[in-house]
ZAMARGU-4260 file (C-alpha; in steps of 0.2 Angstrom, whole numbers, plus 5000, padded with zeros to 4 digits):
<rodrens>
0) 4843/5023/4853 | 4853/5014/4840 | 4849/4996/4836 | 4863/4983/4838 | 4865/4966/4831
5) 4874/4952/4841 | 4891/4947/4836 | 4895/4934/4823 | 4904/4919/4829 | 4921/4924/4822
10) 4920/4941/4830 | 4920/4934/4848 | 4935/4939/4857 | 4942/4941/4875 | 4948/4957/4883
15) 4967/4958/4886 | 4971/4961/4905 | 4987/4970/4909 | 4996/4962/4923 | 4996/4979/4932
20) 4977/4979/4933 | 4978/4963/4943 | 4971/4962/4961 | 4967/4947/4971 | 4951/4940/4963
25) 4937/4936/4976 | 4936/4919/4968 | 4955/4917/4969 | 4970/4921/4958 | 4973/4934/4945
30) 4958/4940/4935 | 4956/4930/4919 | 4953/4940/4903 | 4934/4942/4902 | 4924/4939/4886
35) 4916/4953/4877 | 4900/4946/4871 | 4894/4935/4885 | 4894/4937/4904 | 4910/4932/4912
40) 4908/4916/4923 | 4915/4925/4939 | 4916/4943/4946 | 4932/4953/4945 | 4938/4967/4956
45) 4930/4984/4953 | 4946/4993/4949 | 4950/4980/4936 | 4933/4982/4928 | 4934/5001/4928
50) 4951/5001/4920 | 4945/4989/4906 | 4930/5000/4902 | 4940/5016/4904 | 4954/5011/4892
55) 4941/5005/4878 | 4932/5022/4880 | 4948/5031/4876 | 4945/5028/4858 | 4929/5038/4858
60) 4931/5056/4851 | 4933/5071/4862 | 4915/5078/4865 | 4921/5096/4867 | 4929/5095/4849
65) 4913/5087/4842 | 4905/5101/4831 | 4892/5089/4824 | 4882/5088/4840 | 4870/5101/4847
70) 4870/5092/4864 | 4879/5101/4879 | 4897/5094/4882 | 4901/5105/4897 | 4893/5110/4914
75) 4900/5118/4929 | 4907/5106/4942 | 4893/5111/4955 | 4880/5105/4942 | 4889/5089/4941
80) 4889/5087/4960 | 4870/5090/4960 | 4868/5077/4947 | 4878/5064/4956 | 4868/5068/4971
85) 4852/5064/4962 | 4857/5050/4951 | 4847/5037/4961 | 4831/5047/4961 | 4817/5041/4949
90) 4809/5056/4941 | 4792/5047/4940 | 4791/5044/4959 | 4784/5062/4963 | 4777/5056/4980
95) 4794/5049/4985 | 4804/5064/4979 | 4792/5079/4981 | 4806/5092/4980 | 4813/5085/4963
100) 4795/5086/4957 | 4793/5104/4963 | 4809/5109/4954 | 4801/5101/4938 | 4785/5111/4941
105) 4795/5127/4943 | 4805/5124/4927 | 4789/5122/4917 | 4782/5138/4925 | 4798/5147/4920
110) 4797/5141/4902 | 4779/5146/4901 | 4784/5164/4906 | 4799/5164/4895 | 4789/5159/4880
115) 4775/5172/4883 | 4761/5160/4888 | 4745/5172/4889 | 4742/5164/4906 | 4758/5155/4913
120) 4748/5148/4927 | 4736/5139/4914 | 4750/5132/4903 | 4754/5114/4906 | 4770/5105/4903
125) 4782/5091/4908 | 4800/5086/4907 | 4805/5072/4894 | 4821/5063/4890 | 4824/5075/4876
130) 4815/5084/4861 | 4812/5068/4852 | 4800/5062/4866 | 4793/5080/4868 | 4789/5080/4849
135) 4781/5063/4850 | 4770/5069/4865 | 4765/5085/4855 | 4761/5075/4840 | 4750/5064/4850
140) 4741/5079/4857 | 4738/5086/4840 | 4732/5069/4833 | 4720/5067/4848 | 4712/5084/4846
145) 4710/5081/4828 | 4701/5064/4832 | 4690/5072/4844 | 4684/5085/4831 | 4682/5072/4818
150) 4675/5058/4828 | 4661/5055/4815 | 4675/5052/4801 | 4689/5044/4811 | 4696/5030/4808
155) 4690/5030/4790 | 4700/5047/4787 | 4718/5047/4788 | 4726/5061/4797 | 4741/5071/4791
160) 4755/5082/4797 | 4762/5096/4787 | 4781/5101/4789 | 4796/5105/4780 | 4808/5091/4773
165) 4821/5098/4785 | 4813/5092/4801 | 4822/5081/4813 | 4820/5062/4810 | 4809/5061/4826
170) 4795/5068/4816 | 4796/5055/4803 | 4796/5042/4817 | 4781/5050/4824 | 4771/5049/4808
175) 4777/5031/4806 | 4773/5025/4823 | 4756/5034/4825 | 4750/5031/4807 | 4750/5049/4802
180) 4753/5054/4784 | 4769/5065/4783 | 4766/5079/4770 | 4784/5086/4767 | 4788/5103/4759
185) 4804/5100/4749 | 4818/5113/4748 | 4818/5124/4733 | 4834/5134/4727 | 4841/5144/4741
190) 4826/5140/4752 | 4831/5127/4764 | 4816/5125/4775 | 4797/5127/4775 | 4788/5139/4765
195) 4772/5146/4774 | 4761/5147/4758 | 4766/5130/4753 | 4762/5123/4770 | 4745/5131/4770
200) 4741/5124/4753 | 4745/5106/4759 | 4732/5107/4773 | 4715/5100/4772 | 4702/5094/4784
205) 4713/5079/4789 | 4728/5090/4794 | 4731/5088/4813 | 4744/5102/4813 | 4759/5111/4805
210) 4776/5109/4813 | 4788/5125/4812 | 4806/5123/4816 | 4814/5136/4826 | 4832/5132/4821
215) 4834/5120/4807 | 4845/5105/4810 | 4852/5107/4792 | 4859/5125/4793 | 4854/5133/4809
220) 4841/5145/4801 | 4824/5149/4810 | 4808/5145/4800 | 4796/5160/4799 | 4784/5155/4812
225) 4774/5171/4812 | 4772/5170/4793 | 4767/5152/4794 | 4753/5157/4807 | 4747/5171/4796
230) 4746/5159/4781 | 4735/5148/4791 | 4725/5162/4798 | 4721/5167/4779 | 4717/5148/4776
235) 4704/5148/4790 | 4696/5164/4783 | 4694/5156/4766 | 4690/5138/4771 | 4685/5138/4790
240) 4700/5126/4793 | 4708/5129/4810 | 4725/5121/4810 | 4736/5122/4825 | 4755/5125/4825
245) 4768/5116/4835 | 4785/5124/4836 | 4799/5112/4837 | 4811/5124/4847 | 4824/5110/4851
250) 4837/5123/4850 | 4830/5140/4845 | 4818/5140/4860 | 4832/5143/4871 | 4841/5155/4860
255) 4828/5167/4853 | 4820/5173/4869 | 4837/5180/4875 | 4845/5186/4858 | 4830/5189/4847
260) 4817/5197/4859 | 4808/5206/4845 | 4805/5189/4835 | 4787/5184/4837 | 4787/5165/4836
265) 4780/5158/4853 | 4763/5158/4863 | 4761/5177/4858 | 4754/5169/4842 | 4737/5162/4846
270) 4739/5148/4833 | 4754/5141/4842 | 4747/5127/4853 | 4763/5119/4859 | 4782/5121/4860
275) 4796/5109/4864 | 4814/5112/4868 | 4830/5102/4873 | 4836/5106/4890 | 4852/5097/4885
280) 4855/5108/4870 | 4855/5127/4872 | 4847/5124/4889 | 4865/5120/4894 | 4862/5103/4903
285) 4870/5087/4900 | 4859/5074/4891 | 4846/5069/4892 | 4832/5081/4896 | 4818/5090/4886
290) 4803/5100/4889 | 4785/5100/4881 | 4773/5114/4885 | 4755/5117/4879 | 4747/5134/4879
295) 4733/5128/4891 | 4724/5112/4896 | 4713/5113/4881 | 4728/5110/4870 | 4732/5094/4879
300) 4718/5082/4879 | 4715/5075/4897 | 4712/5058/4891 | 4731/5057/4886 | 4736/5060/4905
305) 4737/5044/4916 | 4735/5044/4934 | 4743/5030/4945 | 4744/5028/4963 | 4755/5013/4966
310) 4770/5024/4969 | 4761/5033/4982 | 4749/5048/4980 | 4739/5053/4965 | 4752/5055/4951
315) 4747/5062/4934 | 4759/5058/4920 | 4761/5061/4902 | 4776/5053/4895 | 4782/5039/4884
320) 4795/5033/4897 | 4790/5029/4915 | 4806/5027/4925 | 4820/5040/4921 | 4833/5050/4931
325) 4829/5066/4940 | 4846/5072/4939 | 4845/5082/4923 | 4829/5091/4929 | 4838/5096/4944
330) 4853/5102/4933 | 4840/5112/4922 | 4834/5121/4938 | 4851/5124/4943 | 4855/5133/4927
335) 4839/5143/4927 | 4843/5148/4945 | 4862/5151/4942 | 4861/5161/4926 | 4844/5170/4925
340) 4839/5179/4910 | 4855/5190/4909 | 4866/5175/4912 | 4858/5165/4898 | 4859/5180/4887
345) 4877/5182/4890 | 4881/5164/4886 | 4871/5163/4871 | 4877/5179/4864 | 4895/5173/4867
350) 4891/5157/4857 | 4883/5167/4843 | 4898/5179/4842 | 4910/5164/4841 | 4899/5156/4827
355) 4898/5173/4817 | 4917/5176/4819 | 4922/5159/4814 | 4910/5159/4799 | 4917/5175/4793
360) 4935/5169/4794 | 4931/5153/4785 | 4923/5163/4771 | 4939/5174/4770 | 4949/5159/4766
365) 4941/5159/4749 | 4938/5141/4747 | 4921/5140/4754 | 4903/5148/4752 | 4892/5150/4767
370) 4874/5145/4767 | 4871/5153/4784 | 4882/5163/4795 | 4877/5158/4813 | 4866/5174/4816
375) 4851/5164/4821 | 4856/5148/4829 | 4875/5149/4833 | 4876/5136/4819 | 4882/5138/4801
380) 4883/5128/4785 | 4895/5130/4771 | 4900/5121/4755 | 4915/5122/4744 | 4916/5137/4732
385) 4912/5135/4714 | 4930/5136/4708 | 4936/5122/4720 | 4937/5105/4711 | 4951/5096/4719
390) 4942/5092/4735 | 4924/5092/4743 | 4916/5094/4760 | 4918/5075/4763 | 4937/5077/4761
395) 4937/5092/4773 | 4927/5082/4786 | 4939/5067/4784 | 4955/5077/4786 | 4949/5088/4801
400) 4945/5072/4810 | 4964/5068/4809 | 4966/5083/4821 | 4952/5077/4832 | 4938/5089/4825
405) 4922/5080/4821 | 4913/5090/4808 | 4898/5082/4799 | 4897/5082/4780 | 4881/5077/4772
410) 4869/5080/4758 | 4853/5090/4758 | 4836/5081/4755 | 4824/5084/4741 | 4825/5094/4730
415) 4843/5099/4734 | 4852/5082/4735 | 4865/5090/4724 | 4870/5101/4738 | 4883/5094/4750
420) 4888/5104/4766 | 4898/5105/4781 | 4889/5110/4797 | 4898/5118/4812 | 4888/5119/4829
425) 4895/5131/4841 | 4890/5127/4859 | 4894/5134/4876 | 4912/5129/4879 | 4917/5131/4861
430) 4927/5147/4864 | 4936/5159/4853 | 4952/5151/4858 | 4945/5134/4852 | 4939/5142/4836
435) 4956/5149/4833 | 4963/5132/4834 | 4950/5125/4822 | 4953/5138/4809 | 4972/5135/4811
440) 4970/5116/4808 | 4958/5120/4793 | 4970/5133/4785 | 4985/5121/4787 | 4976/5107/4778
445) 4970/5118/4763 | 4986/5117/4753 | 4986/5098/4754 | 4968/5097/4749 | 4971/5109/4734
450) 4984/5098/4727 | 4973/5083/4726 | 4969/5077/4708 | 4950/5076/4713 | 4939/5073/4728
455) 4945/5057/4736 | 4930/5053/4747 | 4917/5050/4734 | 4907/5037/4744 | 4890/5046/4744
460) 4882/5031/4752 | 4890/5037/4768 | 4883/5054/4766 | 4869/5056/4778 | 4860/5071/4786
465) 4864/5073/4804 | 4851/5074/4818 | 4850/5087/4832
</rodrens>
């Protein structure tokens, strides 16, 4: 959630009310223009309030043309109806809404089976508001297990978590909030994510775990989870250190099971203790819903689970939030029921086909160099070719926005701050037809960009990495 500051005094203004919006005010007379940064003194008719808010939101970007976000921007109308029917249900009230709770339980069981838990009935899990909360919960479980094993040394010893510098910002937040040292493996040359051997070398007796990313935010590539586990197996043979792995599958955990069935990354690897994913990314649900699963109850310390009875019944809960809507969980179950394995496979394959085709055609323009090609996550990153000096990726991002396309341009982290890229996220709903329109707009802009004397958008302070 973004932080916002209150307005300065000179910023205060009132909204202009078009006379056509006017209805009889319940207090009397035409609705007066309301202020924007303090509560109005009197109510206004609902249609007037709706029109004011609706008109201001017209200035938002078109979510379907947002190629920066991984979050789903389209669902079937039937799913929307179900979500509307459940918008007043609080997910935490499992005794009050037992069927919604049962659908959540079924989703956890389906994911445990999808991710090859050795005993799906023994796996434990929960829904969350998204992968960020799921990662926090997984990190808490890793830390608490480490504390239990090191009760004689903690709190004197400081725990650490090993991960690539390409992790999503939620992991940096976890380390900050829960006082864990973040040991980050920098990028090196053409390696844009974690190196298994380097990860093992950073581990010691205070390491609570290693995070592997199945689908890097920066370029869409999978990290080598099996190689990471093998490196940690070798470490244990040498030193006796038994370091668990958490797989951040925010995106890839809902892609790889359907398109990369031979890729071993999940609970088939004994060292993988927990996995998270975002239902609202390639789980194909509107925001916000995520999932966190543990291999078994041993991987999730019982002391982290709270039981309350003041909502009725005995209700175990493990979450950072208490109240949250059940609508997204219901929508996730709808998708699982509606699509099944073959349906998900078809949707994800179509999305990957769009990504690979668009990447190839952009490369064919001759002005860009691909870092990835959309053949893992349906996401690819590109930069300008070496011979291009008149413009850079920030110019491309700015000019494509003029046509409504939101394409992030950003710099990579250490040790590749020299590398600036565009990233294109292909999601369900971004069709071959839309890809054709995107390519046409990009192609149309290139002659103008080539005529620039130099890159015009040199404000590197505005260049930031994008989140999931």
